[in-house]
Backbone as JSON, one array per atom type, in Angstrom:
{
  "sequence": "XXXXXXXXXXXXXXXXXXXXXXXXXXXXXXXXXXXXXXXXXXXXXXXXXXXXXXXXXXXXXXXXXXXXXXXXXXXXXXXXXXXXXXXXXXXXXXXXXXXXXXXXXXXXXXXXXXXXXXXXXXXXXXXXXXXXXXXXXXXXXXXXXXXXXXXXXXXXXXXXXXXXXXXXXXXXXXXXXXXXXXXXXXXXXXXXXXXXXXXXXXXXXXXXXXXXXXXXXXXXXXXXXXXXXXXXXXXXXXXXXXXXXXXXXXXXXXXXXXXXXXXXXXXXXXXXXXXXXXXXXX",
  "N": [[0.83, -1.2, 0.0], [0.44, 2.26, -0.76], [2.04, 4.82, 1.07], [1.73, 7.87, 3.0], [4.2, 9.07, 3.27], [5.49, 8.18, 1.01], [3.94, 9.22, -1.06], [3.99, 12.01, -0.77], [2.25, 14.17, -1.16], [0.12, 16.78, -0.44], [-2.67, 18.85, 0.47], [-1.72, 21.38, 0.78], [0.18, 21.55, -1.16], [-1.01, 22.45, -3.4], [-2.41, 25.07, -5.51], [-4.75, 27.61, -4.92], [-7.23, 28.64, -7.01], [-9.61, 30.82, -7.79], [-11.45, 29.54, -6.02], [-11.01, 26.83, -6.45], [-8.81, 24.1, -6.07], [-5.71, 23.59, -7.68], [-3.01, 21.71, -9.2], [0.27, 22.99, -8.62], [1.67, 25.3, -10.92], [0.17, 24.34, -13.01], [-0.92, 25.52, -15.32], [1.15, 25.86, -17.08], [1.75, 23.38, -18.01], [1.85, 21.19, -20.66], [0.91, 18.59, -20.76], [-1.1, 18.67, -18.86], [-2.95, 20.35, -20.14], [-3.63, 18.75, -22.3], [-4.85, 16.56, -21.0], [-7.07, 17.89, -19.91], [-8.43, 18.59, -22.27], [-9.08, 16.04, -23.34], [-10.66, 14.97, -21.26], [-12.75, 16.83, -21.07], [-14.02, 16.31, -23.42], [-14.98, 13.76, -22.91], [-16.73, 14.3, -20.85], [-19.23, 15.2, -21.78], [-20.54, 12.91, -22.79], [-20.61, 11.21, -20.47], [-22.0, 12.8, -18.68], [-24.51, 12.91, -19.85], [-25.16, 10.22, -19.56], [-25.33, 10.03, -16.75], [-27.51, 11.71, -16.27], [-29.51, 10.25, -17.47], [-29.86, 8.18, -15.75], [-31.57, 8.88, -13.76], [-33.19, 8.58, -10.68], [-31.23, 7.83, -7.7], [-29.36, 4.79, -7.18], [-30.15, 1.67, -5.42], [-28.03, 1.15, -3.79], [-27.66, 3.2, -2.08], [-29.63, 3.11, -0.22], [-29.12, 1.83, 2.34], [-27.79, 3.85, 3.72], [-28.18, 5.86, 6.43], [-30.63, 8.41, 6.95], [-29.67, 11.69, 7.75], [-27.18, 11.1, 8.82], [-23.94, 11.75, 10.22], [-20.67, 12.59, 9.16], [-17.19, 12.91, 9.77], [-15.44, 13.48, 7.64], [-15.81, 13.63, 4.1], [-15.01, 12.19, 1.03], [-15.4, 12.75, -2.26], [-15.05, 11.25, -5.11], [-14.66, 11.95, -8.48], [-16.63, 13.91, -8.55], [-18.0, 15.58, -10.27], [-20.53, 17.82, -11.39], [-21.87, 18.02, -9.04], [-24.1, 16.43, -8.55], [-24.45, 14.06, -6.98], [-23.56, 15.02, -4.52], [-25.53, 16.92, -3.97], [-27.71, 15.22, -3.63], [-26.94, 13.74, -1.34], [-26.65, 15.79, 0.57], [-29.1, 17.25, 0.55], [-31.33, 15.48, 0.2], [-30.72, 13.1, 1.61], [-29.89, 14.31, 3.89], [-27.31, 14.33, 4.91], [-24.51, 15.24, 6.88], [-21.31, 16.87, 7.38], [-17.98, 17.57, 8.56], [-15.86, 18.15, 6.89], [-15.75, 18.41, 3.44], [-14.56, 16.99, 0.48], [-14.29, 17.39, -2.86], [-13.36, 15.82, -5.78], [-12.34, 16.11, -9.13], [-11.37, 15.71, -12.56], [-12.22, 17.48, -14.41], [-12.3, 20.83, -14.98], [-14.41, 22.49, -15.79], [-16.71, 21.18, -14.88], [-16.3, 21.32, -12.13], [-16.48, 24.07, -11.79], [-19.17, 24.42, -12.33], [-20.15, 23.02, -10.18], [-19.51, 24.69, -8.07], [-21.43, 26.63, -8.46], [-23.7, 25.07, -7.93], [-23.27, 24.56, -5.24], [-23.6, 27.1, -4.11], [-26.21, 27.72, -4.91], [-27.83, 25.71, -3.76], [-26.92, 25.46, -1.24], [-25.09, 23.44, -0.28], [-23.94, 21.07, 2.05], [-23.74, 22.94, 4.36], [-22.42, 23.44, 6.81], [-19.87, 22.56, 6.5], [-16.29, 22.47, 5.88], [-15.47, 23.2, 2.72], [-14.03, 21.87, -0.08], [-12.81, 21.87, -3.36], [-11.05, 20.01, -5.76], [-8.98, 19.89, -8.51], [-7.9, 17.32, -10.0], [-6.69, 14.11, -11.21], [-6.95, 11.99, -9.45], [-5.18, 9.94, -8.97], [-3.19, 10.32, -7.15], [-3.81, 11.07, -3.92], [-4.34, 13.91, -1.95], [-4.15, 13.57, 0.97], [-3.79, 12.58, 4.41], [-2.74, 9.36, 5.7], [-5.33, 7.11, 6.68], [-7.4, 9.04, 7.15], [-9.91, 9.73, 6.15], [-13.41, 9.45, 6.45], [-15.56, 8.66, 4.8], [-15.78, 7.5, 1.57], [-16.69, 8.06, -1.7], [-17.29, 6.95, -5.02], [-18.01, 7.1, -8.48], [-18.17, 5.69, -11.54], [-15.61, 6.62, -12.28], [-13.43, 4.9, -12.6], [-13.81, 3.43, -14.85], [-12.62, 3.7, -17.37], [-9.98, 3.29, -16.9], [-6.78, 1.7, -17.22], [-5.92, -1.57, -16.0], [-3.69, -1.67, -14.22], [-3.49, 1.0, -13.42], [-5.92, 1.28, -12.17], [-5.55, -0.45, -10.01], [-3.64, 1.01, -8.59], [-5.11, 3.35, -7.95], [-7.14, 2.3, -6.32], [-5.57, 1.4, -4.22], [-4.71, 3.84, -3.22], [-7.11, 4.89, -2.26], [-7.59, 2.99, -0.28], [-5.45, 3.61, 1.35], [-6.07, 6.2, 2.4], [-8.59, 6.01, 3.59], [-10.29, 5.55, 6.7], [-9.79, 2.85, 9.03], [-12.44, 0.55, 8.96], [-14.02, 2.42, 7.77], [-16.47, 4.01, 5.56], [-17.31, 3.13, 2.27], [-18.53, 3.73, -1.03], [-18.84, 2.46, -4.13], [-20.2, 3.16, -6.95], [-21.57, 1.85, -9.87], [-19.07, 1.09, -11.0], [-17.81, -1.13, -12.04], [-17.91, -2.98, -14.89], [-19.31, -6.03, -16.07], [-17.45, -8.59, -17.39], [-18.47, -10.95, -18.42], [-21.07, -10.58, -19.11], [-23.61, -10.96, -21.54], [-24.46, -8.72, -23.09], [-22.28, -6.96, -22.83], [-20.26, -8.47, -23.98], [-21.14, -8.56, -26.64], [-20.94, -5.85, -27.17], [-18.17, -5.55, -27.09], [-17.43, -6.95, -29.41], [-18.64, -5.38, -31.4], [-17.25, -3.01, -31.01], [-14.76, -3.63, -32.02], [-15.23, -3.59, -34.72], [-15.68, -0.99, -35.34], [-14.49, 2.17, -36.62], [-11.14, 3.13, -35.99], [-10.73, 5.28, -33.36], [-10.77, 7.9, -30.89], [-12.41, 6.68, -28.24], [-14.65, 6.97, -25.79], [-16.63, 5.42, -24.98], [-16.09, 2.74, -24.75], [-15.62, 0.68, -22.22], [-13.74, -0.57, -19.39], [-13.8, -3.98, -18.27], [-14.66, -6.46, -15.8], [-14.5, -9.6, -14.07], [-16.44, -11.11, -11.43], [-14.75, -12.46, -9.66], [-12.32, -11.2, -10.24], [-12.83, -8.61, -9.33], [-13.08, -9.0, -6.56], [-10.46, -9.78, -6.07], [-9.07, -7.44, -6.72], [-9.98, -5.71, -4.7], [-8.96, -7.01, -2.47], [-6.17, -7.05, -2.94], [-5.59, -4.35, -2.93], [-5.87, -3.83, -0.3], [-8.12, -2.75, 0.66], [-10.37, -4.27, 1.28], [-9.49, -5.46, 3.59], [-9.23, -3.34, 5.4], [-11.81, -2.41, 5.48], [-13.79, -4.63, 6.08], [-16.47, -5.46, 5.98], [-18.4, -5.61, 3.44], [-20.33, -5.3, 0.39], [-20.81, -6.78, -2.79], [-22.71, -5.88, -5.32], [-24.72, -7.13, -7.87], [-25.77, -5.61, -10.95], [-28.69, -5.01, -13.01], [-29.67, -7.82, -15.08], [-28.59, -8.34, -18.47], [-29.03, -8.94, -21.9], [-28.96, -7.89, -24.5], [-27.73, -5.04, -26.35], [-28.78, -1.82, -25.38], [-28.44, 0.53, -26.61], [-27.23, 1.76, -29.7], [-24.52, 3.32, -30.62], [-25.6, 6.56, -30.34], [-28.21, 5.98, -30.51], [-31.23, 4.83, -29.26], [-32.45, 1.52, -28.57], [-35.37, 0.19, -28.57], [-36.62, -2.34, -28.56], [-34.59, -4.06, -27.64], [-34.26, -3.0, -25.09], [-36.76, -3.61, -23.97], [-36.65, -6.41, -24.0], [-34.5, -6.9, -22.26], [-35.6, -5.96, -19.88], [-37.46, -7.9, -19.34], [-36.07, -10.09, -18.58], [-35.59, -12.57, -16.19], [-33.64, -14.18, -14.57], [-32.68, -17.27, -12.86], [-31.38, -17.28, -9.48], [-28.68, -18.17, -9.38], [-27.73, -17.42, -11.84], [-27.87, -14.69, -11.97], [-25.66, -13.12, -11.16], [-23.88, -13.78, -13.14], [-25.07, -12.84, -15.5], [-25.34, -10.16, -15.0], [-25.06, -6.72, -15.89], [-23.16, -5.18, -14.73], [-21.36, -4.25, -11.67], [-21.85, -2.88, -8.41], [-20.06, -1.75, -5.54], [-20.07, -1.67, -2.06], [-19.57, -0.66, 1.33], [-20.5, -1.62, 4.7], [-22.54, 0.6, 6.52]],
  "CA": [[0.0, 0.0, 0.0], [1.16, 3.53, -0.78], [1.95, 5.57, 2.32], [1.83, 9.3, 2.84], [5.61, 9.42, 3.1], [5.87, 7.89, -0.36], [3.2, 10.04, -2.01], [4.49, 13.37, -0.63], [1.29, 15.1, -1.73], [-0.84, 17.28, 0.51], [-3.46, 19.94, -0.09], [-0.88, 22.59, 0.8], [1.0, 21.55, -2.36], [-1.83, 22.94, -4.5], [-2.71, 26.49, -5.5], [-6.19, 27.89, -4.96], [-7.55, 29.58, -8.08], [-11.06, 31.04, -7.86], [-12.16, 28.58, -5.16], [-10.69, 25.45, -6.82], [-7.4, 23.76, -5.92], [-5.05, 23.04, -8.85], [-1.57, 21.47, -9.02], [1.07, 24.18, -8.86], [2.2, 25.46, -12.28], [-0.62, 23.52, -13.92], [-1.19, 26.23, -16.57], [2.32, 25.75, -17.97], [1.95, 21.98, -18.36], [1.17, 20.75, -21.88], [0.19, 17.36, -20.44], [-2.34, 19.06, -18.16], [-3.88, 20.87, -21.14], [-4.12, 17.61, -23.08], [-5.8, 15.83, -20.16], [-8.31, 18.66, -19.84], [-9.11, 18.47, -23.55], [-9.64, 14.7, -23.44], [-11.71, 14.76, -20.29], [-13.89, 17.67, -21.4], [-14.72, 15.59, -24.47], [-15.69, 12.64, -22.28], [-17.73, 14.8, -19.91], [-20.54, 15.32, -22.41], [-21.16, 11.58, -22.82], [-20.86, 10.68, -19.14], [-23.02, 13.62, -18.06], [-25.78, 12.42, -20.38], [-25.42, 8.92, -18.92], [-25.75, 10.29, -15.38], [-28.85, 12.27, -16.29], [-30.45, 9.21, -17.87], [-30.04, 7.21, -14.67], [-32.7, 9.31, -12.93], [-32.96, 8.52, -9.24], [-30.02, 7.11, -7.32], [-29.57, 3.36, -7.02], [-30.46, 1.15, -4.1], [-26.83, 1.06, -2.95], [-27.71, 4.29, -1.12], [-30.71, 2.89, 0.74], [-28.67, 1.56, 3.72], [-27.21, 5.03, 4.35], [-29.25, 6.47, 7.24], [-30.9, 9.84, 6.8], [-29.17, 12.53, 8.83], [-25.91, 10.61, 9.39], [-22.85, 12.72, 10.2], [-19.31, 12.11, 8.96], [-16.18, 13.96, 9.93], [-14.91, 13.85, 6.33], [-16.34, 12.96, 2.92], [-14.22, 12.31, -0.18], [-16.28, 12.49, -3.4], [-14.18, 11.08, -6.27], [-15.48, 12.11, -9.67], [-17.82, 14.61, -8.02], [-18.75, 16.2, -11.36], [-21.15, 19.11, -11.11], [-22.48, 18.01, -7.72], [-25.37, 15.7, -8.52], [-24.48, 13.19, -5.81], [-23.43, 15.87, -3.33], [-26.85, 17.49, -3.71], [-28.55, 14.13, -3.12], [-26.55, 13.43, 0.03], [-26.85, 16.93, 1.46], [-30.47, 17.76, 0.61], [-32.32, 14.42, 0.35], [-30.32, 12.22, 2.7], [-29.6, 15.16, 5.06], [-25.99, 13.98, 5.43], [-23.68, 16.38, 7.27], [-19.91, 16.54, 7.58], [-17.1, 18.69, 8.92], [-15.02, 18.44, 5.74], [-16.15, 17.78, 2.17], [-13.56, 17.13, -0.56], [-14.76, 16.96, -4.17], [-12.26, 15.7, -6.75], [-12.7, 15.81, -10.51], [-10.36, 16.17, -13.5], [-12.82, 18.48, -15.29], [-12.45, 22.15, -14.36], [-15.72, 23.05, -16.09], [-17.7, 20.58, -13.98], [-16.08, 21.87, -10.8], [-17.05, 25.42, -11.8], [-20.63, 24.25, -12.2], [-20.43, 22.57, -8.83], [-19.5, 25.87, -7.21], [-22.76, 27.22, -8.6], [-24.62, 24.19, -7.19], [-23.01, 24.78, -3.83], [-24.21, 28.36, -3.72], [-27.65, 27.7, -5.17], [-28.54, 24.76, -2.92], [-26.33, 25.49, 0.1], [-24.68, 22.06, -0.01], [-23.1, 20.86, 3.24], [-23.52, 24.32, 4.81], [-21.53, 23.57, 7.97], [-18.59, 21.87, 6.21], [-15.18, 23.04, 5.13], [-15.82, 22.7, 1.39], [-12.85, 21.99, -0.93], [-12.86, 21.23, -4.67], [-9.66, 19.79, -6.2], [-8.96, 19.5, -9.92], [-6.86, 16.34, -10.28], [-7.21, 12.84, -11.72], [-7.24, 11.09, -8.34], [-4.22, 8.86, -8.82], [-2.52, 10.62, -5.9], [-4.77, 11.81, -3.1], [-3.6, 14.8, -1.03], [-4.67, 13.39, 2.33], [-2.99, 11.71, 5.25], [-3.21, 7.99, 5.9], [-6.41, 6.87, 7.67], [-7.95, 10.35, 7.51], [-11.21, 9.97, 5.53], [-14.46, 8.56, 6.97], [-16.52, 8.2, 3.79], [-15.29, 7.68, 0.2], [-17.65, 7.7, -2.73], [-16.8, 7.07, -6.39], [-18.96, 6.59, -9.47], [-17.79, 5.67, -12.97], [-14.31, 7.2, -12.59], [-12.43, 3.89, -12.89], [-14.25, 2.6, -15.96], [-11.73, 3.79, -18.53], [-8.59, 3.13, -16.48], [-6.13, 0.41, -17.38], [-5.98, -2.32, -14.74], [-2.62, -1.28, -13.3], [-3.84, 2.3, -12.87], [-7.02, 1.03, -11.24], [-4.94, -1.01, -8.79], [-3.0, 2.11, -7.87], [-6.14, 4.23, -7.4], [-7.78, 1.6, -5.2], [-4.61, 1.41, -3.1], [-4.74, 5.19, -2.67], [-8.34, 4.97, -1.46], [-7.34, 2.17, 0.92], [-4.51, 4.33, 2.22], [-6.62, 7.38, 3.07], [-9.8, 5.72, 4.34], [-10.06, 5.08, 8.06], [-10.2, 1.45, 9.25], [-13.86, 0.47, 9.22], [-14.71, 3.53, 7.13], [-17.54, 3.71, 4.61], [-17.07, 3.46, 0.86], [-19.57, 3.35, -2.0], [-18.4, 2.51, -5.52], [-21.44, 2.97, -7.72], [-21.4, 1.71, -11.33], [-17.64, 1.18, -11.29], [-17.26, -2.34, -12.63], [-18.72, -3.69, -15.88], [-19.11, -7.47, -16.02], [-16.88, -9.07, -18.65], [-19.2, -12.12, -18.9], [-22.43, -10.21, -19.5], [-23.77, -11.06, -23.0], [-24.52, -7.39, -23.69], [-20.92, -6.41, -22.88], [-19.51, -9.26, -24.97], [-21.57, -8.05, -27.94], [-20.36, -4.51, -27.32], [-16.75, -5.74, -27.41], [-17.34, -7.34, -30.82], [-18.98, -4.21, -32.22], [-16.18, -2.02, -30.9], [-13.65, -4.02, -32.9], [-15.6, -3.3, -36.1], [-15.77, 0.45, -35.54], [-13.27, 2.83, -37.06], [-10.23, 3.49, -34.91], [-10.85, 6.68, -32.94], [-10.83, 8.07, -29.44], [-13.74, 6.2, -27.89], [-14.85, 6.94, -24.35], [-17.75, 4.54, -24.66], [-15.61, 1.38, -24.52], [-15.19, 0.73, -20.83], [-13.08, -1.77, -18.89], [-14.72, -4.98, -17.72], [-14.03, -7.37, -14.84], [-15.33, -10.66, -13.51], [-16.66, -10.99, -9.99], [-13.52, -12.92, -9.0], [-11.31, -10.16, -10.41], [-13.19, -7.49, -8.44], [-12.69, -9.42, -5.21], [-8.99, -9.77, -6.0], [-8.66, -6.04, -6.71], [-10.25, -5.17, -3.37], [-8.03, -7.64, -1.53], [-4.78, -6.63, -3.2], [-5.46, -2.94, -2.54], [-6.03, -3.86, 1.16], [-9.37, -2.08, 1.03], [-11.27, -5.24, 1.93], [-8.97, -5.73, 4.94], [-9.52, -2.18, 6.24], [-13.28, -2.29, 5.57], [-14.11, -6.01, 5.71], [-17.9, -5.7, 5.79], [-18.81, -4.94, 2.21], [-21.21, -6.05, -0.51], [-20.69, -6.61, -4.23], [-24.09, -6.03, -5.77], [-24.88, -7.17, -9.33], [-26.8, -4.77, -11.55], [-29.72, -5.75, -13.75], [-29.15, -8.68, -16.14], [-28.78, -7.77, -19.81], [-28.61, -9.78, -23.01], [-28.77, -7.12, -25.73], [-27.41, -3.63, -26.22], [-29.93, -0.93, -25.37], [-28.1, 1.66, -27.47], [-26.21, 1.58, -30.73], [-24.09, 4.72, -30.72], [-26.5, 7.4, -29.55], [-29.58, 5.62, -30.86], [-31.82, 3.87, -28.36], [-33.05, 0.35, -29.21], [-36.49, -0.09, -27.66], [-36.87, -3.78, -28.47], [-33.57, -4.61, -26.75], [-34.59, -2.54, -23.75], [-37.91, -4.39, -23.49], [-36.2, -7.78, -23.75], [-33.68, -6.89, -21.05], [-36.49, -5.76, -18.73], [-38.23, -9.12, -19.1], [-35.19, -11.17, -18.12], [-35.67, -12.88, -14.77], [-32.88, -15.43, -14.45], [-32.55, -17.82, -11.5], [-30.39, -16.6, -8.65], [-27.3, -18.55, -9.68], [-27.32, -16.8, -13.09], [-27.97, -13.24, -11.91], [-24.33, -12.52, -11.12], [-23.24, -14.05, -14.42], [-25.71, -12.02, -16.54], [-25.39, -8.76, -14.61], [-24.29, -5.85, -16.78], [-22.03, -4.65, -13.96], [-21.43, -4.41, -10.22], [-21.5, -1.83, -7.48], [-19.44, -2.28, -4.32], [-20.25, -0.71, -0.97], [-19.33, -1.22, 2.66], [-21.56, -1.43, 5.68], [-22.53, 1.92, 7.18]],
  "C": [[0.87, 1.25, 0.0], [0.99, 4.22, 0.56], [2.11, 7.04, 2.03], [3.27, 9.72, 2.58], [6.05, 9.2, 1.66], [5.2, 8.82, -1.35], [3.64, 11.5, -1.97], [3.54, 14.4, -1.25], [0.26, 15.48, -0.67], [-1.57, 18.47, -0.11], [-2.66, 21.25, -0.12], [0.05, 22.66, -0.42], [0.26, 22.11, -3.57], [-1.98, 24.46, -4.4], [-4.2, 26.69, -5.67], [-6.45, 28.99, -5.98], [-9.07, 29.68, -8.19], [-11.83, 29.88, -7.23], [-11.94, 27.12, -5.54], [-9.18, 25.24, -6.67], [-6.88, 23.1, -7.2], [-3.61, 22.69, -8.48], [-0.79, 22.74, -9.33], [1.67, 24.14, -10.27], [1.42, 24.64, -13.32], [-0.83, 24.2, -15.28], [-0.05, 26.1, -17.57], [2.53, 24.33, -18.48], [1.14, 21.61, -19.61], [0.39, 19.47, -21.64], [-1.11, 17.67, -19.74], [-3.37, 19.54, -19.17], [-4.46, 19.75, -21.98], [-5.14, 16.81, -22.29], [-7.13, 16.56, -20.07], [-9.11, 18.53, -21.12], [-9.8, 17.12, -23.69], [-10.82, 14.5, -22.5], [-12.93, 15.62, -20.56], [-14.7, 17.04, -22.52], [-15.55, 14.46, -23.89], [-16.84, 13.1, -21.41], [-19.12, 14.8, -20.51], [-21.26, 13.98, -22.4], [-21.53, 11.08, -21.43], [-21.92, 11.49, -18.4], [-24.4, 13.19, -18.55], [-26.15, 11.08, -19.77], [-25.94, 9.11, -17.5], [-27.18, 10.81, -15.33], [-29.88, 11.2, -16.61], [-30.72, 8.21, -16.77], [-31.21, 7.58, -13.76], [-32.36, 9.27, -11.46], [-31.75, 7.66, -8.93], [-30.35, 5.66, -6.97], [-29.76, 2.94, -5.57], [-29.23, 0.95, -3.23], [-26.85, 2.15, -1.88], [-28.77, 4.09, -0.05], [-30.22, 2.6, 2.16], [-28.11, 2.78, 4.43], [-28.29, 5.78, 5.11], [-29.41, 7.96, 6.94], [-30.35, 10.58, 8.02], [-27.85, 12.08, 9.43], [-24.83, 11.69, 9.24], [-21.52, 12.01, 10.02], [-18.35, 13.26, 9.26], [-15.7, 14.43, 8.57], [-15.53, 12.99, 5.23], [-15.41, 13.24, 1.75], [-15.08, 11.84, -1.35], [-15.42, 12.46, -4.66], [-15.01, 11.08, -7.55], [-16.76, 12.84, -9.32], [-18.63, 15.3, -9.1], [-19.3, 17.56, -10.97], [-21.94, 19.12, -9.8], [-23.79, 17.28, -7.59], [-25.49, 14.82, -7.28], [-24.38, 13.99, -4.52], [-24.77, 16.48, -2.96], [-27.8, 16.45, -3.12], [-28.24, 13.84, -1.65], [-26.92, 14.56, 0.99], [-28.32, 17.28, 1.63], [-31.49, 16.65, 0.85], [-31.98, 13.49, 1.52], [-29.98, 12.98, 3.99], [-28.27, 14.79, 5.73], [-25.23, 15.26, 5.77], [-22.24, 15.92, 7.45], [-19.15, 17.78, 7.99], [-16.24, 19.12, 7.73], [-15.53, 17.68, 4.52], [-15.07, 18.07, 1.14], [-14.15, 16.56, -1.86], [-13.61, 16.96, -5.16], [-12.8, 15.37, -8.12], [-11.61, 16.38, -11.42], [-10.89, 17.3, -14.37], [-13.01, 19.81, -14.55], [-13.85, 22.71, -14.59], [-16.81, 22.47, -15.18], [-17.55, 21.12, -12.56], [-16.6, 23.31, -10.71], [-18.57, 25.37, -11.66], [-21.0, 23.84, -10.78], [-20.4, 23.73, -7.84], [-20.84, 26.59, -7.27], [-23.82, 26.42, -7.86], [-24.49, 24.44, -5.69], [-23.73, 26.04, -3.33], [-25.74, 28.3, -3.83], [-28.42, 26.85, -4.16], [-27.95, 24.65, -1.52], [-25.9, 24.09, 0.54], [-23.72, 22.01, 1.17], [-22.74, 22.21, 3.88], [-22.54, 24.48, 5.97], [-20.13, 23.02, 7.72], [-17.54, 22.81, 5.63], [-15.23, 22.4, 3.74], [-14.66, 22.95, 0.43], [-13.05, 21.22, -2.22], [-11.44, 21.19, -5.24], [-9.68, 19.23, -7.61], [-7.74, 18.62, -10.2], [-7.52, 15.04, -10.74], [-7.55, 11.85, -10.61], [-6.27, 9.95, -8.18], [-3.32, 9.07, -7.61], [-3.43, 11.53, -5.08], [-4.04, 12.63, -2.05], [-4.11, 14.77, 0.4], [-3.76, 12.44, 3.11], [-3.58, 10.3, 5.3], [-4.33, 7.96, 6.93], [-7.09, 8.17, 8.11], [-9.37, 10.61, 7.01], [-12.24, 8.95, 6.04], [-15.28, 7.91, 5.87], [-15.96, 8.53, 2.4], [-16.36, 7.2, -0.77], [-17.03, 7.87, -4.11], [-17.84, 6.47, -7.33], [-18.38, 6.78, -10.86], [-16.35, 6.09, -13.26], [-13.26, 6.17, -12.96], [-12.68, 3.16, -14.22], [-13.3, 2.61, -17.15], [-10.26, 3.57, -18.18], [-8.06, 1.74, -16.84], [-6.02, -0.26, -16.0], [-4.91, -1.9, -13.75], [-2.9, 0.07, -12.66], [-4.97, 2.16, -11.87], [-6.5, 0.47, -9.93], [-4.33, 0.1, -7.93], [-4.05, 3.0, -7.21], [-6.86, 3.59, -6.22], [-6.87, 1.58, -3.98], [-4.57, 2.78, -2.44], [-5.98, 5.38, -1.8], [-8.16, 4.19, -0.16], [-6.4, 2.87, 1.89], [-5.19, 5.41, 3.04], [-7.86, 7.08, 3.91], [-9.46, 5.2, 5.74], [-10.45, 3.61, 8.17], [-11.68, 1.39, 9.64], [-14.66, 1.61, 8.62], [-15.74, 3.06, 6.11], [-17.08, 4.05, 3.2], [-18.23, 2.97, 0.02], [-19.0, 3.56, -3.39], [-19.61, 2.15, -6.39], [-21.12, 2.91, -9.21], [-19.94, 1.74, -11.74], [-17.1, -0.02, -12.06], [-18.26, -2.96, -13.6], [-18.32, -5.16, -15.87], [-18.62, -7.99, -17.37], [-17.66, -10.25, -19.23], [-20.65, -11.81, -19.29], [-22.57, -10.28, -21.03], [-23.82, -9.7, -23.7], [-23.13, -6.78, -23.84], [-20.05, -7.16, -23.89], [-19.85, -8.79, -26.38], [-20.98, -6.67, -28.21], [-18.89, -4.6, -27.68], [-16.56, -6.08, -28.89], [-17.61, -6.15, -31.72], [-17.9, -3.15, -32.17], [-15.02, -2.34, -31.82], [-13.95, -3.7, -34.36], [-15.67, -1.81, -36.39], [-14.43, 1.01, -36.0], [-12.44, 3.21, -35.84], [-10.34, 4.97, -34.6], [-10.86, 6.71, -31.43], [-12.24, 7.75, -28.99], [-13.86, 6.08, -26.38], [-15.98, 5.99, -23.97], [-17.32, 3.11, -24.36], [-14.95, 1.33, -23.15], [-14.62, -0.61, -20.38], [-14.09, -2.69, -18.2], [-13.96, -5.97, -16.85], [-15.02, -8.45, -14.44], [-15.5, -10.42, -12.02], [-15.41, -11.41, -9.22], [-12.43, -11.85, -9.09], [-11.58, -8.96, -9.51], [-12.78, -7.81, -7.01], [-11.18, -9.37, -5.04], [-8.46, -8.34, -5.95], [-8.85, -5.42, -5.32], [-9.27, -5.73, -2.34], [-6.62, -7.11, -1.71], [-4.54, -5.16, -2.85], [-5.46, -2.78, -1.03], [-7.28, -3.11, 1.61], [-10.31, -3.04, 1.75], [-10.78, -5.62, 3.32], [-9.3, -4.58, 5.89], [-11.02, -2.01, 6.47], [-13.88, -3.64, 5.19], [-15.59, -6.29, 5.47], [-18.39, -4.93, 4.57], [-19.64, -5.89, 1.35], [-20.84, -5.76, -1.95], [-22.05, -6.91, -4.83], [-24.17, -6.05, -7.29], [-25.98, -6.23, -9.8], [-27.81, -5.65, -12.28], [-29.07, -6.66, -14.79], [-29.44, -8.06, -17.5], [-28.23, -8.73, -20.86], [-28.21, -8.98, -24.23], [-28.43, -5.67, -25.43], [-28.69, -2.79, -26.28], [-29.69, 0.33, -26.18], [-27.1, 1.21, -28.52], [-25.73, 2.97, -31.1], [-24.95, 5.55, -29.79], [-27.96, 7.07, -29.78], [-30.1, 4.55, -29.91], [-32.48, 2.73, -29.12], [-34.13, -0.18, -28.28], [-36.72, -1.58, -27.47], [-35.87, -4.43, -27.51], [-33.85, -4.23, -25.3], [-35.73, -3.35, -23.15], [-37.51, -5.82, -23.16], [-35.4, -7.85, -22.45], [-34.54, -6.74, -19.79], [-37.22, -7.04, -18.36], [-37.38, -10.26, -18.56], [-35.34, -11.35, -16.61], [-34.97, -14.21, -14.51], [-32.92, -15.97, -13.02], [-31.38, -17.18, -10.78], [-28.97, -16.91, -9.05], [-26.8, -17.95, -10.99], [-27.3, -15.27, -13.02], [-26.61, -12.56, -11.91], [-23.62, -12.67, -12.45], [-23.77, -13.12, -15.52], [-25.75, -10.54, -16.21], [-24.54, -7.9, -15.55], [-23.09, -5.24, -16.06], [-22.27, -4.83, -12.47], [-21.16, -3.07, -9.52], [-20.92, -2.47, -6.22], [-19.59, -1.23, -3.23], [-20.08, -1.4, 0.36], [-20.5, -0.93, 3.59], [-21.42, -0.08, 6.37], [-22.57, 1.72, 8.67]]
}
């Protein structure tokens, strides 16, 4: 596991620019500008996906209304959709809220959300524009870590590193919720998507996301030491799916109807699930 001494990164190493923390000298970095360009392109697609999800999934049902945390780390916080849900609907409170996202434009929008809806009014509220591969926090310092979709495009080695970083900063027995982070490599819909992706013209494609088996997910959690620090957790399969519900940006109603009608026996649900969410006991 990465330790603070090895990472040498703290919030004091960043510069505050119009209420958002950035890496020092970020404006002079050509790599930073390239990352921003790539991620701003991806933002449009993922934002549309988030909007289409509607209400939040049942992984949030165990979280008690009105619960207080000392610190919340929101990885891939975007424009504040989840923060608004936690603060206004779940009535969650905290002393420190940290929102991390690689997209500056989304963080700017989140500042507007913060002001408009008075999110986490009693908290020290910090937004940090970084990728999340190195977290500027001390070991065992965060009570609650939430992440949604941010690992989907990462190569496996980078995902291992990011999970180890989360394991480093979360407190023993802390709470984590990884919503929609793992696509199932054995789901028929995902297998079909893999075949179709190979036939498409070579281009920058943010729609082709990494996939893992249930066994691989368990191994990732174990090797990162996250499952040892927070041993009471659940891997929840999503809905089963046989056919793609979209081809490009075009919805396929028949496929959607077929997927809705699938009701496999229990032993097949994990196999046919389109993906998995992972969350610890609150």
